Structure formats: structure tokens, C-alpha cells
N, C-alpha and C positions, 0 to 999 in steps of 0.2 A: 533978700534978695537970693532967690531960685538960681540951682548952676544953671539951671534950663535958661536965665534970660541972659547969658554969657557968651552963649556962644551962636554960632550962626547954620542955621538947618539945612539941609540935614546932615546930622554931626554923629558920628559913633564914638559913646560916650564907656569907658570902658570904669565901673566902681573897683577899685585897686583892693580896697579891704575884703570885700567878698573872693574877689579873685586870689587874694593867698589864702582866704577859707578855703576856698574849694581844690587847691592845689595841695592844701595841709591835708586836707580830710583824703583826699585818692591818696598822695604817697603811703599815710597811715593804715588805711584800709589794703592797700595791694600789702606791703612789709608784713604788714599781721598776720597776712595766710603763707609768707613765704616766697613770694612773686617778686619779680623784678617789675621795674614802671619804667617802660620805654611811650613817655607822650608821642602822641602824632602831632609834629608841629606846623604840618598843615592848616590847620583849625584858626592859627593866631599869626604866624611868619613874624611874629616879633623876638626881639632880640634878650630885651627886657624879660616879657615872660618864660624864656626858654632858660631862661638865668634864674628863675624865681625855681622850675621845676627841677632842673639841676641841682639846686642847693635842698631840693627838698629829700632828694634820693634817687630820682631817677637816675637810669644808668648808663641813659643816653636819651638822642631822639631817635623819634622814626617822623619821614619824609616821604614825600610820595616822586619828587622830580630830581634829577640828577642838581639842575638852579637851585633847588631849596637846599638839597643838602652844601653847595658848595659855599649857599650866602652864609651858614650855622658852619662851617668850617672857619672859613674866614676869621668869623666870631672868637674861634677857639674849642670850639662841640668837639671833644675828640669820638666820639663814636657814632656814627648813623648809621642806622639802618631804613634801606630805599626799598619801603614795601610796595614793590610794584615788577611785574615779569616783565621787565625791559627789552625792549627790541633793540640790539647796538650797533649801531652806527660805526665809522671810523674815528668823526668829529668827538662822537657821546664815548668812545674809549679812551680817546687821548685826556677827555676831560677827567673819567675815572679814573687813568691811571696819575694824573694829577692829583685831584682828589685823596687817595688813597696814599696818597706821600705826607698828606696833613691829619689823617685821620683815620680810626678804623671803619672800615666799610665792606657792608654787606647790602647784601640784592636780590630780589625776588625771582624766581624762574619758575616757568610750569609746563614747558614743552622743551621733548627732543629738542626741536630746531631752533628752540631761543637759546638754549642752554651751549649747544654746538656753535653758533652764530655771533654767542658773546664770548665765548674762547678764541673764535676765530679772529676777531677784529681787536679782542687785546695782546692776545699774540702772547710774548715774552710774559707781559704784565698780569694773566690772568691768574698767578696763584695768591696775587696781592688780594684776592675780591674775594669775600667768603658768600657763597652764594643758600638762600633757605629755601627750600623747593614748596610753592606756593600748592594747596590743595584747598579743595572746595568742600566747605563744611555745610552748606545748603543754600548759600546766598545764589547761586548759578550766575557766576559772574566771571570772573577768571579764577584757576584755580585749576591743579588735576585732581581727578578721582583718586583717593588716597592710594587705589589697588595700582597707580600708575605711578608713584612717589619714586619706586626703585629703577622705573625706567630713564626718570628726569634727572634722577641722583645719577647714573651710570652714564647718562651723556654730558652731563655735569663735568665729573670725574675727567671721561675720554679727552675733556676740549680744555683739562687743564686748572680747573675751576675749582675751588675747595669748598665741597658741601657742609655747612658747616647747624644746618636744622631744618625745620619743616614749619610753617606759619599757615593760617588761613584768619580770615575775615568773616564774621562770623553778622553780617551786613545786614540780612533777613533778621534783624535785631529790633530793629529800626520800625516796628508796624505793631500795632493794640497784643497784648495777651503773648506778645513772641518772645521775649528778654530769657525767659528759664528757659523755653523750649531750643534756641537758637544755642545758649551754653552746652545744654547739654550734645545737641548735633556737634558743637566744634570739639566738647573733649574726644568724643566718638570719635571722628575724625581725627582728629590728633594722632590719638592712643593706636587708630588700625595702620596709620603712614610710619608712626614713630618705630610700633613691631615687625614691621618690614622692611624699613631702612637697615634696623639696626640689626636685624637676621641679615642683612644682604652687607654686612661690615662699615655701613656708612653712620657717621656722626650723627645723631640725634639728639642730643643733649639740650640744646636750644629749640624751645617749645613754643611759638609766639602766637599769641592771639588778642581776643577784649576790644572792645568797643565800648564806647560809651554807657548805651544802656543793659553791658554785659560784664564790664570791668569788675562790678562789686560784687556781681553773683560767683565768676569765674572762682575756681576753687584750685588749691596744687597738685591734685591728682595728675596730673598732666600737663597740663601748662605750666611753662617755667616763667613767663613774661606777658604782661598787656600792651597796650597801643592803645588807649584811650585819648581822644584829641578834644572833644565838644564840652566836656566834664568839668574845663578851666572858666569856661564862662555860661554854660549852659541857654538852651534858647527856645524855641515856641512848641519846635518836636518833641524834643525830652518834658517840656510841662507837661504835654497831652499824654504821651506816655508812660506818664507818672516816676520819672527819673532823676527829676530835682523838682523844687518846689523855688515858688516865687520869689522867694529870701534867696536864694543859689544864684538868680541870674546876674549877674556884672558885667554885662555885654546889651546893651539898647544905644535904640538909637534916637537921638533928640528929634523932633518933628515940628514943624509950625503947620496950625487950624490954618488952610489958606479959601477956605471953600464951606459953605455950609447951610444945610436945608433941612427947615424944622418940618414943614408940612410942604404935601404939592402930590394931588392928582395920584395916587394910591403908590407914590413912590417912597421909599423908604426914608426914616429919619436917618441923616449923616451927616460925618463932616469928610472933607478930603483935605489930606495932608501934603505936605512935600517933599516926603519920604517915598520917592516910587522903587520901582526895580532897579534903578541905577544904584542903588545903594541897602538895597533888602535883599536884593537876589527874586530870582522867579522860582524858587524851586517851593512846591506843595505836592504835600504825598495824596494819596485821591481821601487819606483817611483823615486827614487834617483838616479843622475848622476853619481854616481861612487862612490868609496870606501871613500871619504874623498875629502878637496878643500886642495889648495895649497895657501897660503897668498901671497899674490902681482902679484899671477899669476891666473887669476879667470876664464880663461880660458882652464886649464891643466883639466887635467881629469886623476883619479887612476882607472885604469879600472882594475887592478885584483890584490889579496894580497897574499902571502904565508906566511909562519909563519914568516920570518925578510926579506920581500922583499915587498915593494911598485911599482908596474909599473905603471907609470905615462906616461902616452900619450901627448905630447906635440903639441902647437898649429902651423902651419906652418910659421908664421909670425912674430913669437916670437924666440929669440936665444935660442938656444939648454943650459942647465947648465953645467958646463964643469964638469968633476971629480972631487969628492971631494968637491965642493961646496954644502953650507948648505942652506938645505928650511926651511920651516916652515908649517907643514902640520896639517889642520884640522880634525878631528874626525867622523866620522859620527856621534857618540855616547858617549859625554865623561863619561856618567855614568861607559862604559865598560872598559875603557880605564883608569878611576880613580882607578876600581879594580883589575889591572894589574900589579901596581906599586907600590915600596915599601913607594916611596919619590916625593915630585919634588921638580924643581929648581923655585925661587921663585924673579920676577923680576919689578923693578921699576925704571923710569927713564931711561930703557935702561942698567941696570948694575943690575945684580945678587946681591940681598943684604938679603936672606934666602934661607933654604931648611926647607917644610912641610912633616911631617911625613902622611903618609895616613893611619891615626889611626886606622881606621874600615875596614880597606883590608882585604877581606877572610869571613868577618863577616858575611858568610852566611846562618846562622843558629841560 
């Protein structure tokens, strides 16, 4: 009996064997370049996966929020980087104080105002927190221009914070043909900021970059660590960017065919699955060919999502799935999927062997 028959759909399934292979391979690739690996745990939010990453050689974890950091610190993770330009209020400052008492904590900052506000809120505890100056390397989201790195560092220094380095996110690597260009821009931005910070007397020995599309392309010439996240699972975006293969997909969503339309008044051949946006997420880049992909049916395309429906247009040359048939869907963006479910089914050798809680789910603050 297929493992798909043993679950109630929609159900997130993680293939532990593929997961472990992905973790081992990335760890070896990064170590082989003399870089440190600090994987982004916002992708999975699962304690058991964090344990596997740390056991494979990760120096710590990256997270996006104080809440995520708290979950992993409570689990015993000792080195956490909140890679986000936090705007600190007094309640957040108190949480950071408590967090820094049980883990090494570093946070992002990208403005004079942000650094000043953070230092004032932390008050006497400011020296316990290391800050990394965030640099824009071409993604044009958060991050200061490299030539402003010293200005931000000086503000952090005046506020009592410890400047520990510089970081960037080459998020523009998430587009066809862009990973190599994004790597080059990332390295140039880090190099410029590092030179300026060092000349001004600031510690720039930690230079953090990397994303899943760029992590295996990043060299050690400037960066000292990389922060990929999606690599543990792979997803439809990574497939279409050719940064992973079908055999590298560790996470899929088991779904059931609940509606079937083989012919009819000019409409396409299609099936409808019970895996809508409330489990797949609604993220679809302009360049993506659909809202996800279907394992074992590479030509099928998910053309529309509703909250509980996924419409899949089926190729003419392939038999249309029957009602009740189980399929496995690859989400476009696995980070969103993992923040939509409380637990996942874990498969090894074709059998369900465990269930893991998504411990940091919803810790968005």
C-alpha cells in the first residue's frame, strides 16, 4: 500500500532520507570552501531538523524573529542570528535580554535610527547584543547602501551595541538566470562595506550572505558564512531555477483528486485537488509556470488556487487521474507551507515513521 493511502489529505510529508541527504550535501559543500554554515530555520521551524543541521556542522541557526529565536533557544540552540533589521520596543528589548542570557544572540540593523532605538530600549543590556550591519547587495529590500555602513555602525557604537560584522541577502537570486549575478553583487557589496568598516576601526570579521540559489556558488574570498534555508526541502521555485532536481525534493503535500473534468465546452482537461492556498501558500513569482508542481507528472500545471482547491491542468497525452486518487504536490515556496501546518508526517523507506511538530509555527513577532 502506498504511504499516500495512510494519511488524511491535505498532509505535508517530509521524506527523511532525502532531507538528510540534502543537509549532508550542503554542509559538505560549504565546509569545502572554508565557509561557515548558519542555515535559516524559518524555512522548517522544526526542532528535529535543526538538530540534524547542527549535527552536520552548522555553527548556529539563522531566524527571522525574536519568537523563532526563543523557540530554538528553549531547545538548547546556543548561537542564533536574527537576520532582520529589528525595530525594538521595550517589550521586545526585555525578550532580547532574556534570550541573550541563554544563547549568543546577534541581530540585524540597517539604519542610524534603528540602532539608536535599539540601544535605548536595551539600555544597560545593549552590550550583550552583537549587531551586524545589513547591506543592500541588489535585492533592494532592507539594507543600507554599502557606503553608509560606517554611519550605521557608528550609531550602533554610540548606542552601546557591539558591532560584529556585516550581512546581506541576495534575494534577487530568486529569478531565472540571476544566481551567479547575485553572487557577484553580494560579494562586491560585502567587500565594499568590509573595507569601509575596517578602515573606520570596526569589527567586520563576520561577513554573512548566501541564499539557497547562491549558497553553493558563494566563494570564501569575502563572505565568511552563508545562510541558506530552502535547501533542506527544495521546492517548485528551486526546481524551475534549476537549483535542485526532482530527486532533491524532500517536502510534498499529499492531496486527493476531488473533482475531474476530461472534456467540456473548450475548457482544459483538469483535476481539482483538496490542497489549496491554506496549505500550499499563495506565493507565485511572475516567472513561475504555476502555483506548484506535481511529483511524477512534470508536465501538469497548477493554474489556480482557492483556499481549499488546486486546479491542475493535465497534459493531453497523459491519462487523467481518477476521483479519489492521491497525488503529491510540491509547493512553490516551502517556507510558507511550513507556517501553515501544526505538524508534518515523516517518511523513511516509503513508510511513515514519525510526526514532527512545527514548533516555531506562527512565531512571526
